[in-house]
C-alpha positions as a Markdown table, in Angstrom:
| # | Residue | x | y | z |
|---|---|---|---|---|
| 1 | Met | -78.7 | 173.6 | 251.7 |
| 2 | Glu | -82.4 | 173.9 | 253.4 |
| 3 | Asn | -83.9 | 177.1 | 254.4 |
| 4 | Asp | -84.4 | 176.2 | 257.9 |
| 5 | Leu | -80.6 | 175.1 | 258.2 |
| 6 | Ile | -79.3 | 178.4 | 256.9 |
| 7 | Glu | -81.9 | 180.2 | 259.0 |
| 8 | Glu | -80.2 | 178.4 | 261.8 |
| 9 | Ile | -76.7 | 178.8 | 261.1 |
| 10 | Tyr | -77.4 | 182.7 | 260.7 |
| 11 | Arg | -78.9 | 183.0 | 264.3 |
| 12 | Lys | -76.2 | 181.0 | 265.9 |
| 13 | Tyr | -72.9 | 183.2 | 264.3 |
| 14 | Ser | -74.8 | 186.3 | 263.0 |
| 15 | Arg | -74.4 | 188.2 | 266.0 |
| 16 | Gln | -70.6 | 187.1 | 267.0 |
| 17 | Leu | -69.5 | 187.4 | 263.4 |
| 18 | Tyr | -71.2 | 191.5 | 263.8 |
| 19 | Ile | -69.2 | 192.0 | 266.6 |
| 20 | Tyr | -66.1 | 190.8 | 265.0 |
| 21 | Ala | -66.9 | 193.0 | 261.7 |
| 22 | Leu | -67.6 | 196.0 | 263.9 |
| 23 | Ser | -64.5 | 195.6 | 265.3 |
| 24 | Leu | -62.6 | 195.7 | 262.0 |
| 25 | Val | -64.9 | 198.1 | 260.2 |
| 26 | His | -65.8 | 200.4 | 263.0 |
| 27 | Asn | -68.9 | 201.5 | 261.2 |
| 28 | Arg | -72.6 | 199.7 | 261.7 |
| 29 | Ala | -73.9 | 200.0 | 258.2 |
| 30 | Asp | -70.5 | 198.4 | 257.1 |
| 31 | Ala | -70.5 | 195.8 | 259.5 |
| 32 | Glu | -73.8 | 194.7 | 258.6 |
| 33 | Asp | -73.1 | 194.6 | 255.1 |
| 34 | Leu | -69.7 | 192.6 | 255.4 |
| 35 | Val | -71.4 | 189.9 | 257.6 |
| 36 | Ser | -74.7 | 189.6 | 254.9 |
| 37 | Glu | -71.9 | 189.4 | 252.4 |
| 38 | Thr | -70.0 | 187.0 | 254.4 |
| 39 | Phe | -73.2 | 184.7 | 254.4 |
| 40 | Ile | -73.6 | 185.0 | 251.0 |
| 41 | Arg | -70.3 | 184.1 | 250.2 |
| 42 | Ala | -69.5 | 181.2 | 252.8 |
| 43 | Phe | -73.3 | 179.5 | 251.6 |
| 44 | Leu | -72.1 | 179.7 | 247.9 |
| 45 | Ser | -68.9 | 178.3 | 248.4 |
| 46 | Leu | -69.1 | 175.7 | 251.2 |
| 47 | Lys | -67.3 | 172.7 | 250.7 |
| 48 | Arg | -67.3 | 170.2 | 253.4 |
| 49 | His | -65.4 | 172.3 | 256.4 |
| 50 | Asp | -64.6 | 170.8 | 259.6 |
| 51 | Asn | -65.9 | 173.7 | 261.3 |
| 52 | Leu | -68.4 | 176.4 | 259.9 |
| 53 | Gln | -67.8 | 178.8 | 262.3 |
| 54 | Thr | -63.9 | 179.1 | 261.6 |
| 55 | Trp | -65.1 | 179.2 | 257.9 |
| 56 | Leu | -67.3 | 181.9 | 258.8 |
| 57 | Tyr | -64.7 | 184.1 | 260.0 |
| 58 | Thr | -62.5 | 183.3 | 257.3 |
| 59 | Val | -64.3 | 184.4 | 254.8 |
| 60 | Leu | -65.4 | 187.8 | 257.2 |
| 61 | Arg | -61.7 | 188.5 | 257.6 |
| 62 | Asn | -60.8 | 187.9 | 253.6 |
| 63 | Leu | -63.9 | 190.0 | 252.5 |
| 64 | Phe | -62.7 | 193.2 | 255.0 |
| 65 | Phe | -59.4 | 192.6 | 253.7 |
| 66 | Asp | -60.5 | 192.8 | 249.9 |
| 67 | Glu | -62.5 | 195.8 | 250.3 |
| 68 | Met | -59.9 | 197.6 | 252.4 |
| 69 | Arg | -57.6 | 197.0 | 249.2 |
| 70 | Arg | -60.1 | 198.1 | 247.0 |
| 71 | Arg | -60.7 | 201.7 | 249.0 |
| 72 | Lys | -56.9 | 201.8 | 249.7 |
| 73 | His | -57.5 | 203.4 | 252.7 |
| 74 | Val | -57.8 | 202.6 | 256.6 |
| 75 | Ile | -61.1 | 203.1 | 258.4 |
| 76 | Ser | -60.2 | 205.0 | 261.4 |
| 77 | Leu | -62.2 | 204.1 | 264.8 |
| 78 | Gly | -65.4 | 205.7 | 264.8 |
| 79 | Glu | -67.1 | 207.5 | 268.0 |
| 80 | Gln | -70.3 | 205.5 | 267.7 |
| 81 | Met | -69.4 | 202.5 | 267.1 |
| 82 | Leu | -69.5 | 201.1 | 271.1 |
| 83 | Ala | -73.1 | 202.0 | 270.7 |
| 84 | His | -73.6 | 199.6 | 268.1 |
| 85 | Ile | -72.3 | 196.9 | 269.8 |
| 86 | Pro | -75.6 | 194.4 | 271.0 |
| 87 | Pro | -75.5 | 193.6 | 274.8 |
| 88 | Ala | -75.0 | 190.2 | 275.8 |
| 89 | Gly | -74.3 | 189.6 | 279.5 |
| 90 | Glu | -73.2 | 193.1 | 279.5 |
| 91 | Thr | -71.5 | 194.1 | 283.0 |
| 92 | Asp | -71.0 | 198.2 | 284.0 |
| 93 | Arg | -67.8 | 197.2 | 282.8 |
| 94 | Thr | -68.2 | 195.9 | 279.0 |
| 95 | Pro | -68.1 | 199.3 | 277.5 |
| 96 | Trp | -65.2 | 200.4 | 279.1 |
| 97 | Leu | -63.5 | 197.3 | 278.1 |
| 98 | Tyr | -64.6 | 197.0 | 274.2 |
| 99 | Glu | -63.5 | 200.8 | 274.2 |
| 100 | Lys | -60.1 | 200.0 | 275.7 |
| 101 | Ile | -60.0 | 197.1 | 273.4 |
| 102 | Asn | -61.0 | 198.7 | 270.1 |
| 103 | Ala | -58.3 | 201.1 | 271.0 |
| 104 | Leu | -55.4 | 198.5 | 270.9 |
| 105 | Lys | -53.5 | 197.8 | 267.5 |
| 106 | Gln | -53.6 | 194.8 | 265.5 |
| 107 | Pro | -53.2 | 192.1 | 266.1 |
| 108 | Asp | -53.6 | 192.5 | 270.0 |
| 109 | Arg | -57.4 | 193.7 | 268.8 |
| 110 | Glu | -58.4 | 191.0 | 266.2 |
| 111 | Ile | -57.5 | 188.4 | 268.5 |
| 112 | Met | -59.0 | 189.5 | 271.8 |
| 113 | Ile | -62.1 | 190.4 | 270.1 |
| 114 | Leu | -62.0 | 186.8 | 268.8 |
| 115 | Thr | -61.4 | 185.7 | 272.2 |
| 116 | Leu | -63.9 | 187.3 | 273.6 |
| 117 | Thr | -67.1 | 186.9 | 271.2 |
| 118 | Ser | -66.3 | 184.3 | 268.8 |
| 119 | Gly | -66.4 | 180.9 | 270.7 |
| 120 | Leu | -63.0 | 179.7 | 268.6 |
| 121 | Asn | -60.9 | 178.0 | 270.1 |
| 122 | Asp | -56.8 | 179.3 | 270.1 |
| 123 | Glu | -55.8 | 177.1 | 267.5 |
| 124 | Gln | -58.6 | 178.2 | 265.4 |
| 125 | Ile | -58.2 | 181.8 | 266.0 |
| 126 | Ala | -54.2 | 181.3 | 265.0 |
| 127 | Glu | -55.7 | 179.5 | 261.9 |
| 128 | Leu | -57.7 | 182.6 | 261.0 |
| 129 | Val | -55.1 | 185.4 | 261.9 |
| 130 | His | -51.9 | 183.0 | 260.6 |
| 131 | Met | -50.1 | 182.8 | 263.9 |
| 132 | Thr | -49.2 | 179.9 | 265.7 |
| 133 | Lys | -51.5 | 178.8 | 268.7 |
| 134 | Glu | -48.7 | 179.7 | 271.0 |
| 135 | Asn | -48.1 | 183.2 | 269.5 |
| 136 | Val | -51.7 | 183.8 | 270.0 |
| 137 | Arg | -51.6 | 183.1 | 274.0 |
| 138 | Val | -48.9 | 185.4 | 274.0 |
| 139 | Ile | -50.3 | 188.1 | 272.4 |
| 140 | Arg | -53.2 | 187.2 | 274.4 |
| 141 | His | -51.7 | 187.2 | 278.0 |
| 142 | Arg | -50.0 | 190.3 | 277.4 |
| 143 | Thr | -52.5 | 192.4 | 276.4 |
| 144 | Lys | -54.6 | 191.0 | 279.4 |
| 145 | Gln | -52.0 | 192.0 | 281.4 |
| 146 | Lys | -52.0 | 195.7 | 279.5 |
| 147 | Leu | -55.5 | 195.6 | 279.9 |
| 148 | Lys | -55.4 | 194.8 | 283.3 |
| 149 | Glu | -53.2 | 197.4 | 284.6 |
| 150 | Leu | -55.1 | 200.1 | 282.7 |
| 151 | Ala | -58.4 | 198.8 | 284.8 |
| 152 | Gln | -56.7 | 199.3 | 288.1 |
| 153 | Lys | -55.2 | 202.9 | 287.1 |
| 154 | Glu | -58.9 | 203.7 | 286.2 |
| 155 | Gly | -60.7 | 202.5 | 288.9 |
| 156 | Tyr | -61.9 | 199.1 | 287.4 |
| 157 | Ser | -59.9 | 196.6 | 289.9 |
| 158 | Asn | -61.6 | 193.0 | 291.1 |
| 159 | Asp | -61.1 | 194.1 | 295.1 |
């Protein structure tokens, strides 16, 4: 693979993979390491995939679960995690939204993070999280409803 192509792929996907990794590990350094390792493993094992983006997310997710099995513990949500989410079209509600999403339980959190940051479609997200497309849609819909209710209670209504 040419260096220019590798750099282009890295620039295109690194930010959204970082946000996803951060939602999993809740630690900036670990998220950066996970993204770096994802690119290394993905490029070394790359065959002909229909969707490079889905492949990168699959590699990252598998690395995360491998690391959790190796450590044999669950990483808790870090207080400083939200400070490390890179801004992109941020509104005054963005930090609130990420805080609430990261407080969700799995798989709600993972589906919402993937929906908001990855650019993957429902079928690709379903494949990644090993669910049906319909199940992903139901979970996302219910989670959005919970977040809307929370937003209204906390004064972030759309009025």
